N, C-alpha and C positions, 0 to 999 in steps of 0.2 A: 795227238798231236800235243809237239809241244809249248810250253809256253811263250816261249821267245818267235818260234812259228805263228801264234796268236795273237802274239803284240805284232808284228811286219802282220800278217792275215790286216788284222784293225786297220793299219792305216792307211794300208792298200785300199783298202773298200773307203772309206772316208773321200779317200779322192776319187773311185769311182764312180759312189752313190752320194747324188744329191738330192734327188725324188724318184716317185715309184708311180709307174706307169700302171695305167688302167688294165687291171687286168679281166683277160676274155674269161668270159660263164664259161664253165665246164660242165657238159649234158651229162643228164644222170644222176644229180646234189639229190633227188629225193625217188630210191629206187622200191619203195611199195606200192605196189606188188608181187616185182621182183623183176628178173630179164631172165627171156630162154634163145638160146644157143640153137639154132636149129641146123638139124644134118649136118653137124661140125664131123671130123677123127677126131677122136681124143687120145691124147698122150695122158692115160690116165697117174705115168709117172709108180706104182705098185711095183709094174714089172716092167723089161721093153718089151713094147708093144704098142701098136695101135690099135683102136678098134673104132669101125669105120663107121660112117653115117647114124653118130649119136644125137639126141637133144640132150641138154644141160641147163634145167630149169635153177636160178637163187632165187632167195628169198628171206630178206632180212638180216643182209651179211652174208650166208650159210647157203650151200648146195644144200637144193632141195629136195629135188630131183633129177636123176643120168636113167636113159635107157633110150630102145631104137627109136629112129624119129620116125620111123613109120607105123609104132608103137602106143607111141608116150606124148600122151594130150600136153594141150601148150595151151597154159593159164590164157584167157582171151583179154585182161587187162594188162597181160603180161607184154614186157618191153620184149620184140622179138626182133634177135640179128640172125640174117638169116648164113650158116657156117659155109653155104657154095665151096664146098672141095677143102675149104682151111680146118687146121688144127689148133686144140684148144688144146690149152698144158700149164698146169701149176704158174704161179708167179716165182720168180726166183728171189733168194736173198743176196744181201750183200751182209756177212759176216764178220767184217772187220771195216765198218764203215764209219764217222763220222759226222756230229752234228752241228751246227751252227751253233754259238751262245749268245743267250739272248740278248746281249749288248752287243749282235752286230746287227746291221742296219737289216729292217725287215727286209727289203728286197730281197737281199740274198738269202737269208733263213729259207723265205717262199719260194726262191729259185733252185735251193739245195733239194729241197723236200720233192716239188716236182720234177725236179731232172730223172731224182729217182726211180718215182713211176711213169715217168715217159718211154723211160728206156726197159721196165715193166717185172720193176725190184719192188715189189712189195714188200716187202722185210728188212730193215735195216738195224743190226748188233752194233748198236753205238759204241766207241770204246773209246771216249775221252770226256767223263760225264762232267758237266757244269755247272751254276746256277741256273734255274730257268731253264731247263729241260725237261725237266718233270713236268712243270705246267705246259710246255710245248705237247710232248707226246699225248695229254691230255685234249688239245684242240685240235689235235690230229685223229687223234681215235673219234672227237665229237662232231667230226664232218665240215670243221669251220675253217680249213685249210689243205688243202689236196697235200697225202704222203702219204709212206708206206708205213705199215705198223713199223712199231719202235719198242726195243729192247735196249734196256739203257745203262750200260757200265755207269758207275761212280767216279770223279776225279781219280785220278791214279795211283799207285800206291806206289811210290818210287823214292832211292833215297835222299833226295832232296826236304819232300815233305814230311818223310816216316820214317823218324832215324831211329825207335826204340819199339821193340816188344808191345810197348805198354800203348804206345801211339798205335802199334797197328791194330793192334785188340781193338781201341777206344773206336778209330774207323772202322773199322767192320761192323761194329752192334752201331755205328751208327746213316751208316749205309745201309744195312739193315731196316733201322726204324724208318729211314723216308721214302725206302719205296723203289731202290734201286735194283735191278734185275740181276747183277752180276757186281766183282770185284776186276779193276784193272790192274793189270803186275807191268811195271817198268823196269827200267836197269835202277842200278845203286842198291837195291837191299841188299842187307847182310845177311846171314842163314837164319839170325837168331830174331829179326822184326818180319821175314817171312818165313818164317814159320812161328811167330805168333800171328799171323795172320790168317797162313793155311789151316790152324788151328783150331782159332776163333771163326773162322770160314764156314769147318767142317764141324763143330758145334752147333752154329746159327741157319746152316742150309743152305747155304751162301755160294754160288760155284764161285769159280779165279780160274782167269786166263789173262792170258796175251806172251809176254817177252818173257826173258829168260835172266833173270841178277849174272852177272858174272860171278859173286863171289857163292852163289846157290848151285847152279850149274845142272845141264839138263837133266840127268839120273836125279836128283832129289826134288828135282821139282816134280817130276813124273809119280815119280814113290809118293809125295807129299798132297798127290789129287788135284792138280793144276788142269782142270779140261782142255783147253785148251792151247792150244801152242802157235803162234801166230806171226806169219814171216818166217815161218822154219826156224824160228829163231832158234842156237843153241845147238842145231840138230848138224850142218854143217861144220862148223868148230870141233864139235866132239868125233868127226866121224873124220873126219884131214887129217895127215900126216904132213911130217915138216916142209913136205916137199907137196902142197896141195891137193894129193889124190884122197881119195874115198876110201879108206881101209876097209876090206872086205866082211872081216871078221868085226868090226867095232858096227858095222852099217846094222849086219844083222843083229847084232843086241840089239843095239836101241830100234830098230824096228820091231821088237818081238817083247820087247819093253813097255810101247807107246802102245801095241794091242793088246794085251794082256790087262793093262792098267783101263785099257775103255777111253783113251783119252784119244781126241781130234786133234787136226793138224788143218790153218785155215793157212793157204802157203800167199798168197799176195805174188804171185811170180810175175805180174807185168810190170808194175809198180818200181819191184826192185831192179829189173834193166837200166830202167831212169837213171835213179839214184847212183849206180854202179859207173855210170858210163860208159854203157851198151849200144846205146841208139845214141846220135850224133841230136847237137841241137836242132838244126834243120827239122828234123826228121819227128820231133815230139813238136816241135813249134807248129807244124803242117799238117798237125792234128786236127778234123772238120770241129770237131767239140770243142775245142778250146775257145768258141766263138758265144758261146754261154756260160763262159766264164769274166769277171770285170779286166777291162785291159790290165789297171796295173798291177793285179792278183798275178796274170800271168807275164809278165813284164821280169816280176820277183822269178816264176819258177824258171822264166829263161836263165833268169843271173846264176841262179843255186846252177846249174845243170852247167853253167860256163864254166862255175869255177873252178866243177870237177876235172874239166878235161884244161887250165888255165895254171892247176893245180903240177909244179917240175916232176916232182917223183909221179904221176901215171904214166901207167904204162899199161897201152891197151891188152896186152895176154893177160891179165888178173879178171877184167870184169866177164871176161872170157871162159876161164878156167870156174869163176865161180856160179857163173850161167850154168856155164856146162855141170856144174857140181849141183847146184840145184836141179837142176831138170833129170839127173838119177838118182836125187834124194826122194824126190814127189815121188816119181815114176816105183823105188824100190817103197817106199811106204805103202803107197796105195794098191802094191799087186801083193801085200804082206800083210791088207786086212786093214790097214788102219783107215780108220776115218775122216774124210775129206771134207771142207764147208767152205762153200767159193769166199772169197775176201778178198777186196782189194787198193783197202786205204784211201779210200776218195773221202773229201777231196783232199788230194797232194798233190803234190808236182805232179803237173801233167795228168791224173788220176782223176778225172772229171766223174763226176756226181753220174754210175747209170750207165753212161758212153763204158765205162772204166771194166763192167763187166764181161760186156763184148769180146774187148781186148782180152781178158784174164782168163774167158771160156777159151779160147786160143790159143794161147801158152797152156793149159792145158791139155788140150789135146797133141799140141808137140810133143807132151811130156809122155805120150803113151797109153793116156786114157781115152775110150771112148766116147764116142756126144751122148750117147744115155750116161754113162761113169760122171761123167761134168756136170750135167742137165741137174742128174740125182746131187752134185756134191753144191745144189744150191736150191732143192726144191725137195726132195724123201727125207734126204738125211739132216735137215734142217728141223724138220717137222720131226724126226724122233729124237733131233739135239733137245726140242722144246718141246716134249709128249706130256711136261706137264706142266705147260701154259698153253696149248690151244690143241683144233687139230687142225694143220694145213699142211699143204708140201704132196699131196697126189689128190688127184680128183674123185673124192666121192660123197655118198650123202652123209651129211651134217659137218662136213670141212668148211673151214673159214673160205668164204668166195675171195678168193686171191687168184685170179686167171689173166691169160696173157693168148688171146687168139692171134695167128700169125698165120702165111699167107703159102708156109711150106716146110716141110716133115722136120722137125730139130732133131730128129735122130736122124735122120742121113748127114745133118751140117750144124752144126750149134750156131754159125753165120745165119740163117735161118730166123733164128730168132729175134734179130733186127728189121724183121721185115714183118711188122704186125700190123693187125686193120683193129686193134684196141686194148685194153688195159682194164682189168676190171678191179678192185681193191676193195677189199670188204663193204663187197657187194656193189660198191659203184662203178660205173660204166660208164668208162672213157674213150672215146670213138677217135680214131686216126688224128683224120681230121680237126678235130679239137685240138689236141696232142699235136699238132705240127701245129699248126695256128699260134697256140701259146710258145712253142719254141722259137718260133720266128718273130714274134715279140720282143723275147728275153735279146736274140740277139742280135734285136734291133735297137733294141735302148743299150746295151754294152757297146 
């Protein structure tokens, strides 16, 4: 999220939010001695399979028991949730999300965190750090606020704020000391400054990802150990020829280089269609989820999209060709064995927290990924990416209890994930009735 966008966001939020409505209490604040999901069809996400009629017991924020319903004992004092033919799957991750800054209205901060969880998003990798976010992470983890597990990048490394290798080295060490999870790369860095950041990050065991600065280039970033390439930044530019067509030889080369380096891509396909003018103002303005955002902020989003079409140089063939190239690029990277992580860049222009994940999954299916592969990008793959942080992303004993109970098989259709019976985050069970009540309050307020 750019500094300019943050200033505009603050202005519209001040206009939109003048008081805080009473928050509906959510069930499950105290989950000890545990929750038992009885008779569920399990989608464990270790492989592409469904295990019928299982019981899963959680305790102290962890999955404690997994076994056949007919032979698995349910603790007498556990909260019992009847499966009734529903499907239990791991929570979904947002791997390129944004968390409000501490100087933004408390109502907006709490709404954004809740909207993620309300849609089954139990993990957010925050990609624009700011003062107060580490304290916010602590409050969420302590259960003071309903929110996803937060893995946060510090303030970005960009050409405006970090202009020398020495400044980059100092900033890496400072963010390591402060406790951020990763470094966020943005545009404008010189090669020398980028190298200062990358070399120090490697020495300090700090991961880094995000954009590809133009002077650095995609290949140098891959070779330097950049772990994630968000928005497919740099890929189409590297592969496309002068006519805008993808060069097959260069495409094969970059797929191989990315895979062999063990790097990941975070495509953020849906928002790029909005920002490039592939969708009309009327289409995005009609998204139902905009009712959960401050009206003045939505108006600012409308203005931004309208400006795309008002540009006298706008050519509708350009976004169509770009989106087609991006779809082919994602398909080629995935088929070539490159790891894919689910992300949407929310909250941004018509990318509403949580809801945007469902739109993103549909675009990934359209690019040729199967429902299982798409869901894996937000569950099992994320667990692999964060394997040194915690155990999650699959349903097995010992894993963190981040779960979604859905009414139909998500492996048949990713849209089934939106038909929830409830969400669990860190062992806290939120029934869908409570989620819908809180959503209704947010919508009514705005």
